[in-house]
N, C-alpha and C positions, 0 to 999 in steps of 0.2 A: 180278511175283509179288505176291500179296496179303500184307498183314501179318496177324499173329495175336496173340492176347493170353493170357498165362499168368496165373493167379489164385492168390493165397494167401488162404485164408479159413477160418473156423471152421465153414463150413456144407458140407453135402453137395453134390455136383455137380449135382443136380437140383432143388435147393430154390429158393425165392424169390430168394435173394441172388445166385446165379450167373445165373439168368435176368434179373434186374435189370441186372447187369453186362454180359451178353451184348448187351443192347439198346444199350449205349453203345460196344461194340467193333465194330471192322471184323473180318472173318473172319481168323483166324490171329493174334490179338493175345494178349499175355501181360501179367498184372498181378497184384499182390497185392491181396487182398480180404479183409477190409475194408482200405481204404487206410490207415485209422488204427484202432487197437485199444487199448483201455484195460484195464490189469489192476489190481486193487484192493489187493493185498497182496503182501508179500514171500513167496516160497514158492509163489505161485499157479502152477498149470501151465495151459498153453494150447497149442493146436495151430494151425499155419499150414498150410493146403493150398496147394500150388502147383499151379494148374490151367490148362487151355487152353480157349478158346472157339472153336467152329467151325473146327477144323483139318481139313484134307484130306490124306490119304495120308501120315500120319506113321509113320515106321519106327522112329525113335530120337531121342533128345535128350540134352543135358547142360545143367546150369546150376550156378552157384555163387551162394550166398546169403550176404551178409556182414551181420554184426550185432555191436553193442558187447557185449563179453564182461564189461564191468563192471556192465551192467544186465540181461542175460539169460544164462541158462545153457542151452546147446543140449541138454542131457539125454542126448544120444546116441541118442535113439529117433527113427528114421525108418522110414516105410513106403512101399511102392510103391503108387501109385494104380491106378485100374482102366482107364485109357484104352487102354494098349497091349494089355493082356490081353483087352480087349473084342471084339477080332477072332478070338479062339479060338487064336491061336498062342502059342508059348513066348516068354518074355521073359528078358533078362539085366538085372537091376537091381543096380547097384554103388554103394556109398557110397565114392567115390574118397578123400575125406578128410573128416574132421570135426575141424578143428584150429584152433589159434590162430596159425598161420604167415602170415596175411595182414599183420598188423603187431602192435604191442604191445597195442593195445586191441580191434581188431576180429578176430573168429573167422570161419571160413569153413566152410560145408557145401557139398561139391562132389559132385553126383549125376550118374550117367549111367544110361541105361535104353534098351535097344533089342529089338526083335523078333529072332528067330533064324531062319535058313533063308530059302529063296526064297519068300516070301509077300508079298502086298499090304500096303500100309501101312493104318492105321486112320484114321477120320474121326469127328468129333464133338466134344463138350464134356464134359470130365471131369477128375478130379483126376489129376495126374502123380505127385505125392509129397506126403506128409504129415510135417511136422517138429514134434516136441514141444519146447516151451520151458518154462522156469521162471524167475520174476522173482527178482531178486537185490537190488534197492535200490528205494526209494521216491523220489518226485519227480523222475524222470528219464524221458528219452525216447531212443529209439534207432531209426535208420532200419534197415529191412530192405531190402537192396539186392541185386537180381537182376543178375548180371554174367555175361558169358561164355556167354550162352544160345545153344545151337546146336540146331536142329531139322533132321532129315534125312529125306528121302523114301526109298523103296526103292532108288533109283539112287544113293544117297548124295550127293544134291544138297541144298544148304542151302535151307531155306524162310525167307524174310526175316522179320525180327522187330523189335520195338520194346520197350524196357523200361518197365514201370510199377511203381514201388517202393512200399513202404508204411512205416509206422512203428508202434512200440508204446510206449505211455506207461504207466508204473507210477506210480499215484497212490493215496493212502489213501482207502479208502471211509468217508465220513463218516456216521455213524448220526444218528438224530433226536436231539432234545434228551434230556438224561438224564432218566430217569423217577425221580420221587421217591417 
């Protein structure tokens, strides 16, 4: 089986960022993109897209994303991406949990999504899900860790995969010298 890559990024699935990362990926690889992201102030909102590059025959998936809840607030805003619906079939998108039950510091976003009915899987490179975050503190960094990722074809057979995590750093934005 081929490997695939899932992406988390601030960019649309057809823009330069995803094309740049697809060139580094083997088919069916998942990753967070950008691998590192900087946020400049407390309260800044930003999105992470979890995407996939060059997948074939995808019928459903699940993943958990862990992050430090002392640095980021998950804001509870999640949206289904466009890959599964691109084949014209109905989907079932479920936020299984968005909680702090991973441990005392790390929170977990757990998402599943599947096509419904007897239809073929979809192929391509697109966003699977978008998660909105808000920064909570300055001078801190947190990993964004994809875990328990499962990709399934229409026969409910797993598609092999490999994790590529990312980080978010919150640092103050320094302006130019004070104007007199």
